[in-house]
C-alpha positions as a LaTeX table, in Angstrom:
\begin{tabular}{lrrr}
\hline
Residue & $x$ (\AA) & $y$ (\AA) & $z$ (\AA) \\
\hline
Unk1 & $-30.15$ & 38.12 & $-44.23$ \\
Unk2 & $-26.64$ & 36.61 & $-45.88$ \\
Unk3 & $-27.99$ & 32.91 & $-45.04$ \\
Unk4 & $-27.98$ & 30.84 & $-48.36$ \\
Unk5 & $-30.75$ & 28.68 & $-48.89$ \\
Unk6 & $-29.26$ & 25.74 & $-47.28$ \\
Unk7 & $-29.03$ & 27.11 & $-44.02$ \\
Unk8 & $-32.59$ & 28.78 & $-44.04$ \\
Unk9 & $-33.44$ & 25.02 & $-44.76$ \\
Unk10 & $-31.41$ & 23.32 & $-42.20$ \\
Unk11 & $-32.14$ & 26.40 & $-39.52$ \\
Unk12 & $-36.12$ & 25.38 & $-39.89$ \\
Unk13 & $-35.88$ & 21.76 & $-40.40$ \\
Unk14 & $-33.64$ & 21.79 & $-37.07$ \\
Unk15 & $-36.48$ & 24.13 & $-35.33$ \\
Unk16 & $-39.19$ & 21.54 & $-36.46$ \\
Unk17 & $-37.08$ & 18.90 & $-35.04$ \\
Unk18 & $-36.21$ & 20.38 & $-31.88$ \\
Unk19 & $-39.52$ & 21.41 & $-30.90$ \\
Unk20 & $-40.93$ & 17.63 & $-31.43$ \\
Unk21 & $-38.21$ & 15.92 & $-29.74$ \\
Unk22 & $-38.75$ & 18.30 & $-26.76$ \\
Unk23 & $-42.61$ & 17.32 & $-27.12$ \\
Unk24 & $-41.69$ & 13.91 & $-27.26$ \\
Unk25 & $-39.84$ & 13.80 & $-24.29$ \\
Unk26 & $-43.18$ & 15.43 & $-22.36$ \\
Unk27 & $-45.03$ & 13.01 & $-23.64$ \\
Unk28 & $-42.89$ & 10.21 & $-22.92$ \\
Unk29 & $-42.31$ & 11.49 & $-19.14$ \\
Unk30 & $-46.17$ & 12.00 & $-18.85$ \\
Unk31 & $-46.96$ & 8.69 & $-20.20$ \\
Unk32 & $-44.39$ & 6.82 & $-18.01$ \\
Unk33 & $-45.42$ & 8.88 & $-15.01$ \\
Unk34 & $-49.49$ & 8.43 & $-15.77$ \\
Unk35 & $-48.57$ & 4.20 & $-16.35$ \\
Unk36 & $-46.67$ & 3.73 & $-13.20$ \\
Unk37 & $-49.42$ & 5.95 & $-11.19$ \\
Unk38 & $-51.98$ & 3.61 & $-12.71$ \\
Unk39 & $-49.79$ & 0.52 & $-12.12$ \\
Unk40 & $-49.30$ & 1.75 & $-8.25$ \\
Unk41 & $-53.23$ & 2.77 & $-7.35$ \\
Unk42 & $-53.83$ & $-1.04$ & $-8.51$ \\
Unk43 & $-51.35$ & $-2.70$ & $-6.87$ \\
Unk44 & $-49.18$ & $-3.86$ & $-10.08$ \\
Unk45 & $-45.60$ & $-3.85$ & $-11.21$ \\
Unk46 & $-44.88$ & $-0.81$ & $-13.51$ \\
Unk47 & $-43.74$ & $-2.42$ & $-16.91$ \\
Unk48 & $-42.43$ & $-0.06$ & $-19.14$ \\
Unk49 & $-40.46$ & $-1.38$ & $-22.28$ \\
Unk50 & $-37.40$ & 0.72 & $-23.25$ \\
Unk51 & $-37.99$ & $-0.22$ & $-26.90$ \\
Unk52 & $-41.79$ & 1.82 & $-26.50$ \\
Unk53 & $-40.13$ & 4.77 & $-24.98$ \\
Unk54 & $-37.51$ & 5.05 & $-28.20$ \\
Unk55 & $-39.95$ & 4.04 & $-30.53$ \\
Unk56 & $-42.08$ & 6.76 & $-28.95$ \\
Unk57 & $-38.68$ & 9.09 & $-29.49$ \\
Unk58 & $-38.45$ & 8.04 & $-32.82$ \\
Unk59 & $-41.48$ & 8.82 & $-33.91$ \\
Unk60 & $-41.51$ & 12.63 & $-32.58$ \\
Unk61 & $-38.41$ & 12.80 & $-34.68$ \\
Unk62 & $-39.88$ & 11.57 & $-37.81$ \\
Unk63 & $-42.75$ & 13.68 & $-37.08$ \\
Unk64 & $-40.73$ & 16.77 & $-36.67$ \\
Unk65 & $-38.99$ & 16.26 & $-40.11$ \\
Unk66 & $-42.39$ & 15.42 & $-42.33$ \\
Unk67 & $-43.84$ & 18.62 & $-40.73$ \\
Unk68 & $-41.01$ & 20.67 & $-41.18$ \\
Unk69 & $-39.86$ & 19.77 & $-44.85$ \\
Unk70 & $-42.50$ & 22.01 & $-46.98$ \\
Unk71 & $-42.33$ & 25.05 & $-44.40$ \\
Unk72 & $-38.26$ & 24.63 & $-44.45$ \\
Unk73 & $-38.66$ & 24.16 & $-48.24$ \\
Unk74 & $-40.81$ & 27.19 & $-48.78$ \\
Unk75 & $-38.90$ & 29.52 & $-46.53$ \\
Unk76 & $-35.40$ & 29.03 & $-47.94$ \\
Unk77 & $-36.78$ & 29.94 & $-51.50$ \\
Unk78 & $-37.96$ & 33.58 & $-50.22$ \\
Unk79 & $-36.34$ & 36.77 & $-50.36$ \\
Unk80 & $-35.62$ & 38.61 & $-47.18$ \\
Unk81 & $-37.49$ & 41.74 & $-48.47$ \\
Unk82 & $-40.37$ & 38.89 & $-49.32$ \\
Unk83 & $-40.34$ & 37.18 & $-46.02$ \\
Unk84 & $-40.25$ & 40.60 & $-44.06$ \\
Unk85 & $-43.07$ & 41.73 & $-45.92$ \\
Unk86 & $-46.45$ & 42.07 & $-43.94$ \\
Unk87 & $-49.28$ & 40.17 & $-45.71$ \\
\hline
\end{tabular}
């Protein structure tokens, strides 16, 4: 109530990106733990390129933006009464 279309779009898009970044961070951490565990089990050194960590997080951000644009635009076009109406 009281937010303009741009603010609603920004809020939805920010939420989408934040959720994807959190998922990307969790995925990177689990991937690093899995890689290190597998390497340790075989007696190998764990080599994890920092570029790949950045690429994983970057892919998460891009996914969040792409997946969040359509719902953000759709939500910004609704009036508050339409948004609150039950289907």
